[in-house]
Biopython code that builds the backbone (N, CA, C, O; Angstrom):
import numpy as np
from Bio.PDB.StructureBuilder import StructureBuilder

atoms = [
    (1, "UNK", "N", (9.381, -19.462, -5.527)),
    (1, "UNK", "CA", (9.369, -18.123, -6.097)),
    (1, "UNK", "C", (8.017, -17.874, -6.763)),
    (1, "UNK", "O", (7.514, -18.713, -7.510)),
    (2, "UNK", "N", (7.453, -16.733, -6.487)),
    (2, "UNK", "CA", (6.183, -16.341, -7.092)),
    (2, "UNK", "C", (6.465, -15.603, -8.405)),
    (2, "UNK", "O", (7.443, -14.863, -8.519)),
    (3, "UNK", "N", (5.613, -15.813, -9.364)),
    (3, "UNK", "CA", (5.747, -15.143, -10.656)),
    (3, "UNK", "C", (4.726, -14.016, -10.753)),
    (3, "UNK", "O", (3.738, -13.995, -10.019)),
    (4, "UNK", "N", (4.973, -13.085, -11.660)),
    (4, "UNK", "CA", (4.128, -11.898, -11.792)),
    (4, "UNK", "C", (2.663, -12.260, -12.008)),
    (4, "UNK", "O", (1.787, -11.630, -11.415)),
    (5, "UNK", "N", (2.375, -13.254, -12.836)),
    (5, "UNK", "CA", (0.976, -13.612, -13.098)),
    (5, "UNK", "C", (0.297, -14.146, -11.845)),
    (5, "UNK", "O", (-0.883, -13.875, -11.619)),
    (6, "UNK", "N", (1.022, -14.899, -11.032)),
    (6, "UNK", "CA", (0.468, -15.406, -9.778)),
    (6, "UNK", "C", (0.144, -14.250, -8.834)),
    (6, "UNK", "O", (-0.879, -14.261, -8.149)),
    (7, "UNK", "N", (1.016, -13.268, -8.809)),
    (7, "UNK", "CA", (0.777, -12.096, -7.971)),
    (7, "UNK", "C", (-0.465, -11.348, -8.447)),
    (7, "UNK", "O", (-1.307, -10.959, -7.638)),
    (8, "UNK", "N", (-0.576, -11.148, -9.746)),
    (8, "UNK", "CA", (-1.744, -10.451, -10.290)),
    (8, "UNK", "C", (-3.025, -11.228, -10.021)),
    (8, "UNK", "O", (-4.057, -10.631, -9.716)),
    (9, "UNK", "N", (-2.973, -12.542, -10.130)),
    (9, "UNK", "CA", (-4.144, -13.373, -9.815)),
    (9, "UNK", "C", (-4.530, -13.214, -8.344)),
    (9, "UNK", "O", (-5.713, -13.158, -8.011)),
    (10, "UNK", "N", (-3.535, -13.144, -7.475)),
    (10, "UNK", "CA", (-3.787, -12.979, -6.051)),
    (10, "UNK", "C", (-4.375, -11.628, -5.701)),
    (10, "UNK", "O", (-5.106, -11.504, -4.719)),
    (11, "UNK", "N", (-4.067, -10.624, -6.485)),
    (11, "UNK", "CA", (-4.582, -9.265, -6.253)),
    (11, "UNK", "C", (-6.106, -9.276, -6.237)),
    (11, "UNK", "O", (-6.730, -8.663, -5.371)),
    (12, "UNK", "N", (-6.694, -9.968, -7.190)),
    (12, "UNK", "CA", (-8.165, -10.027, -7.262)),
    (12, "UNK", "C", (-8.761, -10.876, -6.153)),
    (12, "UNK", "O", (-9.905, -10.660, -5.755)),
    (13, "UNK", "N", (-8.009, -11.827, -5.656)),
    (13, "UNK", "CA", (-8.498, -12.687, -4.577)),
    (13, "UNK", "C", (-8.402, -11.976, -3.231)),
    (13, "UNK", "O", (-9.329, -12.042, -2.424)),
    (14, "UNK", "N", (-7.300, -11.308, -2.993)),
    (14, "UNK", "CA", (-7.043, -10.691, -1.690)),
    (14, "UNK", "C", (-7.786, -9.382, -1.461)),
    (14, "UNK", "O", (-8.144, -9.059, -0.328)),
    (15, "UNK", "N", (-8.018, -8.630, -2.527)),
    (15, "UNK", "CA", (-8.549, -7.279, -2.363)),
    (15, "UNK", "C", (-9.831, -7.100, -3.172)),
    (15, "UNK", "O", (-9.891, -7.465, -4.346)),
    (16, "UNK", "N", (-10.848, -6.538, -2.535)),
    (16, "UNK", "CA", (-12.135, -6.357, -3.210)),
    (16, "UNK", "C", (-12.048, -5.287, -4.294)),
    (16, "UNK", "O", (-11.061, -4.559, -4.398)),
    (17, "UNK", "N", (-13.094, -5.213, -5.088)),
    (17, "UNK", "CA", (-13.114, -4.304, -6.238)),
    (17, "UNK", "C", (-12.889, -2.851, -5.838)),
    (17, "UNK", "O", (-12.099, -2.154, -6.475)),
    (18, "UNK", "N", (-13.565, -2.387, -4.799)),
    (18, "UNK", "CA", (-13.400, -0.984, -4.404)),
    (18, "UNK", "C", (-11.982, -0.685, -3.939)),
    (18, "UNK", "O", (-11.460, 0.398, -4.203)),
    (19, "UNK", "N", (-11.360, -1.622, -3.257)),
    (19, "UNK", "CA", (-9.978, -1.422, -2.817)),
    (19, "UNK", "C", (-9.040, -1.352, -4.015)),
    (19, "UNK", "O", (-8.137, -0.516, -4.055)),
    (20, "UNK", "N", (-9.252, -2.227, -4.985)),
    (20, "UNK", "CA", (-8.416, -2.196, -6.190)),
    (20, "UNK", "C", (-8.614, -0.893, -6.961)),
    (20, "UNK", "O", (-7.654, -0.318, -7.472)),
    (21, "UNK", "N", (-9.860, -0.431, -7.043)),
    (21, "UNK", "CA", (-10.133, 0.842, -7.732)),
    (21, "UNK", "C", (-9.491, 2.013, -6.993)),
    (21, "UNK", "O", (-8.913, 2.904, -7.617)),
    (22, "UNK", "N", (-9.592, 2.012, -5.667)),
    (22, "UNK", "CA", (-8.975, 3.078, -4.870)),
    (22, "UNK", "C", (-7.462, 3.053, -5.030)),
    (22, "UNK", "O", (-6.829, 4.106, -5.115)),
    (23, "UNK", "N", (-6.884, 1.873, -5.072)),
    (23, "UNK", "CA", (-5.435, 1.726, -5.243)),
    (23, "UNK", "C", (-4.996, 2.304, -6.587)),
    (23, "UNK", "O", (-4.049, 3.087, -6.657)),
    (24, "UNK", "N", (-5.682, 1.917, -7.630)),
    (24, "UNK", "CA", (-5.346, 2.447, -8.959)),
    (24, "UNK", "C", (-5.514, 3.965, -9.002)),
    (24, "UNK", "O", (-4.668, 4.680, -9.538)),
    (25, "UNK", "N", (-6.615, 4.443, -8.430)),
    (25, "UNK", "CA", (-6.894, 5.882, -8.462)),
    (25, "UNK", "C", (-5.847, 6.684, -7.702)),
    (25, "UNK", "O", (-5.388, 7.715, -8.194)),
    (26, "UNK", "N", (-5.463, 6.233, -6.512)),
    (26, "UNK", "CA", (-4.483, 7.001, -5.734)),
    (26, "UNK", "C", (-3.108, 6.954, -6.397)),
    (26, "UNK", "O", (-2.363, 7.931, -6.331)),
    (27, "UNK", "N", (-2.759, 5.839, -7.031)),
    (27, "UNK", "CA", (-1.478, 5.774, -7.743)),
    (27, "UNK", "C", (-1.469, 6.719, -8.945)),
    (27, "UNK", "O", (-0.485, 7.421, -9.182)),
    (28, "UNK", "N", (-2.561, 6.733, -9.697)),
    (28, "UNK", "CA", (-2.640, 7.628, -10.854)),
    (28, "UNK", "C", (-2.637, 9.094, -10.419)),
    (28, "UNK", "O", (-1.956, 9.928, -11.015)),
    (29, "UNK", "N", (-3.405, 9.394, -9.376)),
    (29, "UNK", "CA", (-3.468, 10.764, -8.875)),
    (29, "UNK", "C", (-2.081, 11.230, -8.411)),
    (29, "UNK", "O", (-1.642, 12.331, -8.742)),
    (30, "UNK", "N", (-1.406, 10.378, -7.643)),
    (30, "UNK", "CA", (-0.096, 10.745, -7.106)),
    (30, "UNK", "C", (0.931, 10.929, -8.221)),
    (30, "UNK", "O", (1.782, 11.815, -8.144)),
    (31, "UNK", "N", (0.854, 10.100, -9.248)),
    (31, "UNK", "CA", (1.801, 10.220, -10.367)),
    (31, "UNK", "C", (1.715, 11.602, -11.014)),
    (31, "UNK", "O", (2.711, 12.116, -11.524)),
    (32, "UNK", "N", (0.542, 12.191, -10.992)),
    (32, "UNK", "CA", (0.335, 13.504, -11.601)),
    (32, "UNK", "C", (0.469, 14.669, -10.622)),
    (32, "UNK", "O", (0.717, 15.800, -11.041)),
    (33, "UNK", "N", (0.310, 14.409, -9.324)),
    (33, "UNK", "CA", (0.183, 15.512, -8.376)),
    (33, "UNK", "C", (1.209, 15.572, -7.258)),
    (33, "UNK", "O", (1.364, 16.623, -6.636)),
    (34, "UNK", "N", (1.908, 14.495, -6.985)),
    (34, "UNK", "CA", (2.908, 14.505, -5.915)),
    (34, "UNK", "C", (4.295, 14.729, -6.520)),
    (34, "UNK", "O", (4.590, 14.190, -7.586)),
    (35, "UNK", "N", (5.139, 15.505, -5.867)),
    (35, "UNK", "CA", (6.475, 15.778, -6.412)),
    (35, "UNK", "C", (7.283, 14.514, -6.733)),
    (35, "UNK", "O", (8.007, 14.476, -7.728)),
    (36, "UNK", "N", (7.159, 13.489, -5.894)),
    (36, "UNK", "CA", (7.907, 12.251, -6.145)),
    (36, "UNK", "C", (7.069, 11.193, -6.867)),
    (36, "UNK", "O", (7.541, 10.085, -7.120)),
    (37, "UNK", "N", (5.819, 11.546, -7.198)),
    (37, "UNK", "CA", (4.965, 10.639, -7.959)),
    (37, "UNK", "C", (4.370, 9.500, -7.170)),
    (37, "UNK", "O", (3.792, 8.583, -7.754)),
    (38, "UNK", "N", (4.495, 9.532, -5.856)),
    (38, "UNK", "CA", (4.011, 8.424, -5.032)),
    (38, "UNK", "C", (3.033, 8.941, -3.987)),
    (38, "UNK", "O", (3.211, 10.050, -3.483)),
    (39, "UNK", "N", (1.987, 8.154, -3.642)),
    (39, "UNK", "CA", (0.981, 8.624, -2.681)),
    (39, "UNK", "C", (1.564, 8.942, -1.299)),
    (39, "UNK", "O", (2.424, 8.222, -0.792)),
    (40, "UNK", "N", (1.089, 10.010, -0.719)),
    (40, "UNK", "CA", (1.420, 10.363, 0.664)),
    (40, "UNK", "C", (0.363, 9.757, 1.581)),
    (40, "UNK", "O", (-0.707, 9.365, 1.114)),
    (41, "UNK", "N", (0.647, 9.674, 2.878)),
    (41, "UNK", "CA", (-0.382, 9.202, 3.808)),
    (41, "UNK", "C", (-1.682, 10.016, 3.718)),
    (41, "UNK", "O", (-2.772, 9.451, 3.800)),
    (42, "UNK", "N", (-1.567, 11.328, 3.551)),
    (42, "UNK", "CA", (-2.769, 12.166, 3.444)),
    (42, "UNK", "C", (-3.593, 11.800, 2.213)),
    (42, "UNK", "O", (-4.821, 11.737, 2.283)),
    (43, "UNK", "N", (-2.929, 11.558, 1.095)),
    (43, "UNK", "CA", (-3.642, 11.168, -0.127)),
    (43, "UNK", "C", (-4.308, 9.806, 0.048)),
    (43, "UNK", "O", (-5.447, 9.607, -0.375)),
    (44, "UNK", "N", (-3.606, 8.882, 0.664)),
    (44, "UNK", "CA", (-4.176, 7.547, 0.891)),
    (44, "UNK", "C", (-5.424, 7.655, 1.764)),
    (44, "UNK", "O", (-6.428, 6.995, 1.496)),
    (45, "UNK", "N", (-5.365, 8.480, 2.798)),
    (45, "UNK", "CA", (-6.522, 8.665, 3.682)),
    (45, "UNK", "C", (-7.714, 9.223, 2.893)),
    (45, "UNK", "O", (-8.840, 8.750, 3.046)),
    (46, "UNK", "N", (-7.459, 10.234, 2.048)),
    (46, "UNK", "CA", (-8.547, 10.826, 1.262)),
    (46, "UNK", "C", (-9.182, 9.797, 0.325)),
    (46, "UNK", "O", (-10.406, 9.720, 0.222)),
    (47, "UNK", "N", (-8.351, 9.009, -0.356)),
    (47, "UNK", "CA", (-8.885, 8.024, -1.297)),
    (47, "UNK", "C", (-9.580, 6.880, -0.578)),
    (47, "UNK", "O", (-10.578, 6.361, -1.080)),
    (48, "UNK", "N", (-9.085, 6.475, 0.576)),
    (48, "UNK", "CA", (-9.757, 5.426, 1.352)),
    (48, "UNK", "C", (-11.148, 5.897, 1.768)),
    (48, "UNK", "O", (-12.116, 5.139, 1.699)),
    (49, "UNK", "N", (-11.238, 7.136, 2.195)),
    (49, "UNK", "CA", (-12.537, 7.700, 2.578)),
    (49, "UNK", "C", (-13.461, 7.813, 1.370)),
    (49, "UNK", "O", (-14.628, 7.428, 1.437)),
    (50, "UNK", "N", (-12.940, 8.337, 0.278)),
    (50, "UNK", "CA", (-13.730, 8.527, -0.941)),
    (50, "UNK", "C", (-14.305, 7.209, -1.459)),
    (50, "UNK", "O", (-15.466, 7.152, -1.865)),
    (51, "UNK", "N", (-13.497, 6.156, -1.443)),
    (51, "UNK", "CA", (-13.934, 4.859, -1.970)),
    (51, "UNK", "C", (-14.565, 3.972, -0.906)),
    (51, "UNK", "O", (-15.054, 2.886, -1.218)),
    (52, "UNK", "N", (-14.560, 4.417, 0.344)),
    (52, "UNK", "CA", (-15.162, 3.643, 1.420)),
    (52, "UNK", "C", (-14.432, 2.338, 1.696)),
    (52, "UNK", "O", (-15.058, 1.316, 1.979)),
    (53, "UNK", "N", (-13.092, 2.376, 1.613)),
    (53, "UNK", "CA", (-12.302, 1.165, 1.827)),
    (53, "UNK", "C", (-11.463, 1.302, 3.093)),
    (53, "UNK", "O", (-11.295, 2.396, 3.632)),
    (54, "UNK", "N", (-10.949, 0.183, 3.546)),
    (54, "UNK", "CA", (-10.138, 0.135, 4.749)),
    (54, "UNK", "C", (-8.831, 0.908, 4.547)),
    (54, "UNK", "O", (-8.076, 0.630, 3.615)),
    (55, "UNK", "N", (-8.577, 1.866, 5.412)),
    (55, "UNK", "CA", (-7.378, 2.698, 5.325)),
    (55, "UNK", "C", (-6.108, 1.869, 5.460)),
    (55, "UNK", "O", (-5.157, 2.072, 4.705)),
    (56, "UNK", "N", (-6.079, 0.939, 6.410)),
    (56, "UNK", "CA", (-4.880, 0.127, 6.619)),
    (56, "UNK", "C", (-4.520, -0.663, 5.367)),
    (56, "UNK", "O", (-3.345, -0.783, 5.018)),
    (57, "UNK", "N", (-5.527, -1.199, 4.697)),
    (57, "UNK", "CA", (-5.289, -1.999, 3.491)),
    (57, "UNK", "C", (-4.770, -1.134, 2.359)),
    (57, "UNK", "O", (-3.763, -1.471, 1.736)),
    (58, "UNK", "N", (-5.439, -0.029, 2.084)),
    (58, "UNK", "CA", (-5.011, 0.842, 0.989)),
    (58, "UNK", "C", (-3.614, 1.398, 1.261)),
    (58, "UNK", "O", (-2.783, 1.464, 0.355)),
    (59, "UNK", "N", (-3.360, 1.790, 2.486)),
    (59, "UNK", "CA", (-2.028, 2.304, 2.834)),
    (59, "UNK", "C", (-0.972, 1.218, 2.607)),
    (59, "UNK", "O", (0.081, 1.495, 2.033)),
    (60, "UNK", "N", (-1.238, 0.003, 3.047)),
    (60, "UNK", "CA", (-0.288, -1.092, 2.862)),
    (60, "UNK", "C", (0.024, -1.345, 1.402)),
    (60, "UNK", "O", (1.170, -1.624, 1.050)),
    (61, "UNK", "N", (-0.985, -1.249, 0.545)),
    (61, "UNK", "CA", (-0.781, -1.444, -0.893)),
    (61, "UNK", "C", (0.110, -0.351, -1.490)),
    (61, "UNK", "O", (0.686, -0.530, -2.563)),
    (62, "UNK", "N", (0.219, 0.771, -0.796)),
    (62, "UNK", "CA", (1.062, 1.874, -1.256)),
    (62, "UNK", "C", (2.392, 1.927, -0.497)),
    (62, "UNK", "O", (3.131, 2.906, -0.608)),
    (63, "UNK", "N", (2.696, 0.877, 0.272)),
    (63, "UNK", "CA", (3.958, 0.841, 0.999)),
    (63, "UNK", "C", (3.964, 1.669, 2.259)),
    (63, "UNK", "O", (5.025, 2.061, 2.745)),
    (64, "UNK", "N", (2.786, 1.940, 2.794)),
    (64, "UNK", "CA", (2.658, 2.749, 4.001)),
    (64, "UNK", "C", (1.933, 1.918, 5.046)),
    (64, "UNK", "O", (0.863, 1.370, 4.781)),
    (65, "UNK", "N", (2.515, 1.824, 6.228)),
    (65, "UNK", "CA", (1.859, 1.112, 7.318)),
    (65, "UNK", "C", (1.253, 2.131, 8.273)),
    (65, "UNK", "O", (1.928, 3.046, 8.743)),
    (66, "UNK", "N", (-0.028, 1.952, 8.546)),
    (66, "UNK", "CA", (-0.741, 2.861, 9.440)),
    (66, "UNK", "C", (-0.843, 2.215, 10.822)),
    (66, "UNK", "O", (-1.211, 1.047, 10.949)),
    (67, "UNK", "N", (-0.514, 2.989, 11.848)),
    (67, "UNK", "CA", (-0.622, 2.536, 13.232)),
    (67, "UNK", "C", (-1.726, 3.340, 13.885)),
    (67, "UNK", "O", (-1.717, 4.570, 13.833)),
    (68, "UNK", "N", (-2.674, 2.657, 14.498)),
    (68, "UNK", "CA", (-3.755, 3.351, 15.187)),
    (68, "UNK", "C", (-3.411, 3.520, 16.661)),
    (68, "UNK", "O", (-2.924, 2.599, 17.317)),
    (69, "UNK", "N", (-3.674, 4.710, 17.156)),
    (69, "UNK", "CA", (-3.591, 4.999, 18.584)),
    (69, "UNK", "C", (-4.833, 5.782, 18.941)),
    (69, "UNK", "O", (-4.933, 6.978, 18.669)),
    (70, "UNK", "N", (-5.772, 5.096, 19.550)),
    (70, "UNK", "CA", (-7.048, 5.742, 19.844)),
    (70, "UNK", "C", (-7.761, 6.073, 18.556)),
    (70, "UNK", "O", (-7.991, 5.192, 17.728)),
    (71, "UNK", "N", (-8.113, 7.335, 18.375)),
    (71, "UNK", "CA", (-8.783, 7.775, 17.152)),
    (71, "UNK", "C", (-7.813, 8.330, 16.110)),
    (71, "UNK", "O", (-8.242, 8.821, 15.065)),
    (72, "UNK", "N", (-6.520, 8.257, 16.384)),
    (72, "UNK", "CA", (-5.522, 8.823, 15.480)),
    (72, "UNK", "C", (-4.757, 7.729, 14.744)),
    (72, "UNK", "O", (-4.704, 6.581, 15.185)),
    (73, "UNK", "N", (-4.171, 8.108, 13.620)),
    (73, "UNK", "CA", (-3.291, 7.233, 12.856)),
    (73, "UNK", "C", (-1.907, 7.879, 12.776)),
    (73, "UNK", "O", (-1.767, 9.096, 12.665)),
    (74, "UNK", "N", (-0.903, 7.023, 12.835)),
    (74, "UNK", "CA", (0.467, 7.426, 12.602)),
    (74, "UNK", "C", (0.962, 6.560, 11.452)),
    (74, "UNK", "O", (0.534, 5.415, 11.303)),
    (75, "UNK", "N", (1.855, 7.100, 10.644)),
    (75, "UNK", "CA", (2.227, 6.400, 9.416)),
    (75, "UNK", "C", (3.713, 6.099, 9.349)),
    (75, "UNK", "O", (4.552, 6.912, 9.739)),
    (76, "UNK", "N", (4.018, 4.912, 8.845)),
    (76, "UNK", "CA", (5.381, 4.493, 8.542)),
    (76, "UNK", "C", (5.431, 4.344, 7.024)),
    (76, "UNK", "O", (4.893, 3.386, 6.469)),
    (77, "UNK", "N", (6.070, 5.286, 6.367)),
    (77, "UNK", "CA", (6.115, 5.340, 4.911)),
    (77, "UNK", "C", (7.413, 4.700, 4.425)),
    (77, "UNK", "O", (8.489, 5.280, 4.577)),
    (78, "UNK", "N", (7.314, 3.521, 3.848)),
    (78, "UNK", "CA", (8.518, 2.766, 3.477)),
    (78, "UNK", "C", (9.296, 3.388, 2.324)),
    (78, "UNK", "O", (10.480, 3.097, 2.159)),
    (79, "UNK", "N", (8.666, 4.228, 1.532)),
    (79, "UNK", "CA", (9.392, 4.869, 0.424)),
    (79, "UNK", "C", (10.126, 6.117, 0.894)),
    (79, "UNK", "O", (11.223, 6.411, 0.418)),
    (80, "UNK", "N", (9.540, 6.836, 1.804)),
    (80, "UNK", "CA", (10.135, 8.103, 2.233)),
    (80, "UNK", "C", (10.946, 7.983, 3.526)),
    (80, "UNK", "O", (11.936, 8.691, 3.711)),
    (81, "UNK", "N", (10.526, 7.093, 4.409)),
    (81, "UNK", "CA", (11.208, 6.920, 5.707)),
    (81, "UNK", "C", (11.264, 5.439, 6.074)),
    (81, "UNK", "O", (10.618, 5.026, 7.038)),
    (82, "UNK", "N", (12.024, 4.625, 5.327)),
    (82, "UNK", "CA", (12.047, 3.177, 5.558)),
    (82, "UNK", "C", (12.511, 2.786, 6.960)),
    (82, "UNK", "O", (12.143, 1.719, 7.453)),
    (83, "UNK", "N", (13.302, 3.620, 7.598)),
    (83, "UNK", "CA", (13.779, 3.284, 8.934)),
    (83, "UNK", "C", (12.642, 3.170, 9.945)),
    (83, "UNK", "O", (12.754, 2.419, 10.914)),
    (84, "UNK", "N", (11.550, 3.902, 9.735)),
    (84, "UNK", "CA", (10.406, 3.803, 10.647)),
    (84, "UNK", "C", (9.735, 2.442, 10.542)),
    (84, "UNK", "O", (9.319, 1.871, 11.550)),
    (85, "UNK", "N", (9.629, 1.928, 9.339)),
    (85, "UNK", "CA", (9.004, 0.624, 9.136)),
    (85, "UNK", "C", (9.851, -0.455, 9.804)),
    (85, "UNK", "O", (9.318, -1.335, 10.480)),
    (86, "UNK", "N", (11.145, -0.390, 9.621)),
    (86, "UNK", "CA", (12.040, -1.404, 10.170)),
    (86, "UNK", "C", (12.129, -1.352, 11.690)),
    (86, "UNK", "O", (12.472, -2.349, 12.324)),
    (87, "UNK", "N", (11.831, -0.224, 12.266)),
    (87, "UNK", "CA", (11.942, -0.036, 13.712)),
    (87, "UNK", "C", (10.687, -0.505, 14.454)),
    (87, "UNK", "O", (10.754, -0.816, 15.644)),
    (88, "UNK", "N", (9.558, -0.557, 13.773)),
    (88, "UNK", "CA", (8.290, -0.888, 14.422)),
    (88, "UNK", "C", (8.113, -2.397, 14.571)),
    (88, "UNK", "O", (8.545, -3.174, 13.720)),
    (89, "UNK", "N", (7.485, -2.787, 15.641)),
    (89, "UNK", "CA", (7.137, -4.180, 15.886)),
    (89, "UNK", "C", (5.894, -4.521, 15.064)),
    (89, "UNK", "O", (4.943, -3.739, 15.036)),
    (90, "UNK", "N", (5.889, -5.669, 14.401)),
    (90, "UNK", "CA", (4.761, -6.020, 13.532)),
    (90, "UNK", "C", (3.445, -6.159, 14.292)),
    (90, "UNK", "O", (2.378, -6.084, 13.683)),
    (91, "UNK", "N", (3.498, -6.357, 15.592)),
    (91, "UNK", "CA", (2.258, -6.468, 16.358)),
    (91, "UNK", "C", (1.513, -5.140, 16.422)),
    (91, "UNK", "O", (0.352, -5.104, 16.831)),
    (92, "UNK", "N", (2.154, -4.066, 16.028)),
    (92, "UNK", "CA", (1.521, -2.740, 16.034)),
    (92, "UNK", "C", (0.563, -2.543, 14.863)),
    (92, "UNK", "O", (-0.268, -1.635, 14.883)),
    (93, "UNK", "N", (0.677, -3.395, 13.843)),
    (93, "UNK", "CA", (-0.108, -3.231, 12.630)),
    (93, "UNK", "C", (-1.214, -4.274, 12.552)),
    (93, "UNK", "O", (-1.076, -5.381, 13.073)),
    (94, "UNK", "N", (-2.310, -3.909, 11.896)),
    (94, "UNK", "CA", (-3.407, -4.857, 11.712)),
    (94, "UNK", "C", (-3.012, -5.933, 10.702)),
    (94, "UNK", "O", (-2.100, -5.741, 9.898)),
    (95, "UNK", "N", (-3.693, -7.040, 10.755)),
    (95, "UNK", "CA", (-3.440, -8.125, 9.800)),
    (95, "UNK", "C", (-3.687, -7.638, 8.373)),
    (95, "UNK", "O", (-2.924, -7.966, 7.465)),
    (96, "UNK", "N", (-4.758, -6.850, 8.171)),
    (96, "UNK", "CA", (-5.060, -6.314, 6.840)),
    (96, "UNK", "C", (-3.905, -5.466, 6.313)),
    (96, "UNK", "O", (-3.547, -5.549, 5.139)),
    (97, "UNK", "N", (-3.330, -4.656, 7.189)),
    (97, "UNK", "CA", (-2.207, -3.805, 6.786)),
    (97, "UNK", "C", (-1.001, -4.653, 6.401)),
    (97, "UNK", "O", (-0.334, -4.364, 5.407)),
    (98, "UNK", "N", (-0.719, -5.690, 7.173)),
    (98, "UNK", "CA", (0.446, -6.529, 6.900)),
    (98, "UNK", "C", (0.278, -7.337, 5.614)),
    (98, "UNK", "O", (1.240, -7.525, 4.870)),
    (99, "UNK", "N", (-0.939, -7.816, 5.351)),
    (99, "UNK", "CA", (-1.187, -8.548, 4.102)),
    (99, "UNK", "C", (-0.964, -7.622, 2.909)),
    (99, "UNK", "O", (-0.282, -7.988, 1.952)),
    (100, "UNK", "N", (-1.539, -6.425, 2.970)),
    (100, "UNK", "CA", (-1.400, -5.468, 1.862)),
    (100, "UNK", "C", (0.052, -5.024, 1.706)),
    (100, "UNK", "O", (0.543, -4.903, 0.584)),
    (101, "UNK", "N", (0.736, -4.784, 2.809)),
    (101, "UNK", "CA", (2.135, -4.366, 2.755)),
    (101, "UNK", "C", (3.017, -5.490, 2.203)),
    (101, "UNK", "O", (3.964, -5.232, 1.460)),
    (102, "UNK", "N", (2.707, -6.715, 2.563)),
    (102, "UNK", "CA", (3.426, -7.861, 2.000)),
    (102, "UNK", "C", (3.220, -7.963, 0.502)),
    (102, "UNK", "O", (4.152, -8.269, -0.241)),
    (103, "UNK", "N", (1.994, -7.705, 0.058)),
    (103, "UNK", "CA", (1.700, -7.701, -1.373)),
    (103, "UNK", "C", (2.523, -6.606, -2.066)),
    (103, "UNK", "O", (3.122, -6.839, -3.115)),
    (104, "UNK", "N", (2.542, -5.426, -1.473)),
    (104, "UNK", "CA", (3.322, -4.311, -2.019)),
    (104, "UNK", "C", (4.801, -4.695, -2.139)),
    (104, "UNK", "O", (5.421, -4.468, -3.179)),
    (105, "UNK", "N", (5.358, -5.269, -1.085)),
    (105, "UNK", "CA", (6.778, -5.650, -1.107)),
    (105, "UNK", "C", (7.062, -6.708, -2.161)),
    (105, "UNK", "O", (8.086, -6.646, -2.841)),
    (106, "UNK", "N", (6.171, -7.673, -2.300)),
    (106, "UNK", "CA", (6.351, -8.718, -3.308)),
    (106, "UNK", "C", (6.289, -8.114, -4.711)),
    (106, "UNK", "O", (7.110, -8.440, -5.568)),
    (107, "UNK", "N", (5.317, -7.236, -4.941)),
    (107, "UNK", "CA", (5.206, -6.579, -6.247)),
    (107, "UNK", "C", (6.449, -5.743, -6.538)),
    (107, "UNK", "O", (6.936, -5.728, -7.668)),
    (108, "UNK", "N", (6.961, -5.052, -5.528)),
    (108, "UNK", "CA", (8.168, -4.242, -5.710)),
    (108, "UNK", "C", (9.362, -5.109, -6.070)),
    (108, "UNK", "O", (10.129, -4.776, -6.973)),
    (109, "UNK", "N", (9.518, -6.208, -5.370)),
    (109, "UNK", "CA", (10.642, -7.110, -5.642)),
    (109, "UNK", "C", (10.539, -7.715, -7.040)),
    (109, "UNK", "O", (11.537, -7.808, -7.753)),
    (110, "UNK", "N", (9.330, -8.129, -7.432)),
    (110, "UNK", "CA", (9.142, -8.694, -8.755)),
    (110, "UNK", "C", (9.414, -7.669, -9.839)),
    (110, "UNK", "O", (10.028, -7.988, -10.858)),
    (111, "UNK", "N", (8.961, -6.435, -9.628)),
    (111, "UNK", "CA", (9.147, -5.422, -10.663)),
    (111, "UNK", "C", (10.623, -5.077, -10.826)),
    (111, "UNK", "O", (11.058, -4.754, -11.931)),
    (112, "UNK", "N", (11.383, -5.137, -9.771)),
    (112, "UNK", "CA", (12.814, -4.877, -9.869)),
    (112, "UNK", "C", (13.544, -6.062, -10.502)),
    (112, "UNK", "O", (14.484, -5.882, -11.275)),
    (113, "UNK", "N", (13.104, -7.258, -10.168)),
    (113, "UNK", "CA", (13.767, -8.453, -10.682)),
    (113, "UNK", "C", (13.458, -8.734, -12.127)),
    (113, "UNK", "O", (14.319, -9.221, -12.860)),
    (114, "UNK", "N", (12.252, -8.438, -12.552)),
    (114, "UNK", "CA", (11.845, -8.742, -13.932)),
    (114, "UNK", "C", (11.894, -7.514, -14.826)),
    (114, "UNK", "O", (11.655, -7.614, -16.029)),
    (115, "UNK", "N", (12.200, -6.357, -14.252)),
    (115, "UNK", "CA", (12.269, -5.137, -15.051)),
    (115, "UNK", "C", (10.917, -4.634, -15.503)),
    (115, "UNK", "O", (10.823, -3.877, -16.470)),
    (116, "UNK", "N", (9.860, -5.051, -14.806)),
    (116, "UNK", "CA", (8.511, -4.638, -15.200)),
    (116, "UNK", "C", (7.893, -3.828, -14.072)),
    (116, "UNK", "O", (8.261, -3.982, -12.908)),
    (117, "UNK", "N", (6.960, -2.973, -14.424)),
    (117, "UNK", "CA", (6.227, -2.208, -13.424)),
    (117, "UNK", "C", (4.956, -2.953, -13.069)),
    (117, "UNK", "O", (4.191, -3.341, -13.953)),
    (118, "UNK", "N", (4.728, -3.153, -11.785)),
    (118, "UNK", "CA", (3.511, -3.819, -11.338)),
    (118, "UNK", "C", (2.678, -2.814, -10.579)),
    (118, "UNK", "O", (3.066, -2.378, -9.495)),
    (119, "UNK", "N", (1.534, -2.438, -11.132)),
    (119, "UNK", "CA", (0.594, -1.525, -10.467)),
    (119, "UNK", "C", (-0.735, -2.175, -10.413)),
    (119, "UNK", "O", (-1.687, -1.591, -9.895)),
]
sb = StructureBuilder()
sb.init_structure("model")
sb.init_model(0)
sb.init_chain("A")
sb.init_seg("    ")
for serial, (resi, resn, name, xyz) in enumerate(atoms, 1):
    if name == "N":
        sb.init_residue(resn, " ", resi, " ")
    sb.init_atom(name, np.array(xyz, "f"), 0.0, 1.0, " ", f" {name:<3s}", serial, name[0])
structure = sb.get_structure()
């Protein structure tokens, strides 16, 4: 079992400074501007572009898996449409997306189990 401090330590190892800043910024922005308080795929795309970070990684950290088809992206949003995430084959997602999404899921599970918010 992983503990919250181990997860937080891993955050700095797995994700570079700009990605962490973009993650914090999109979460704060969404808390104030989205009806449900959570980033949408469009918001994640804007913040990834603004901070110059990998879209798949930032989306995964927000519980959204991005699938590329040519020059387009399609999104599986685990908070709003979890059935899409469960229906997709993991080979459709980049390794970066899966690592970030795994981090998101672990943080979510820890925050529910320990009664703490992990952002």
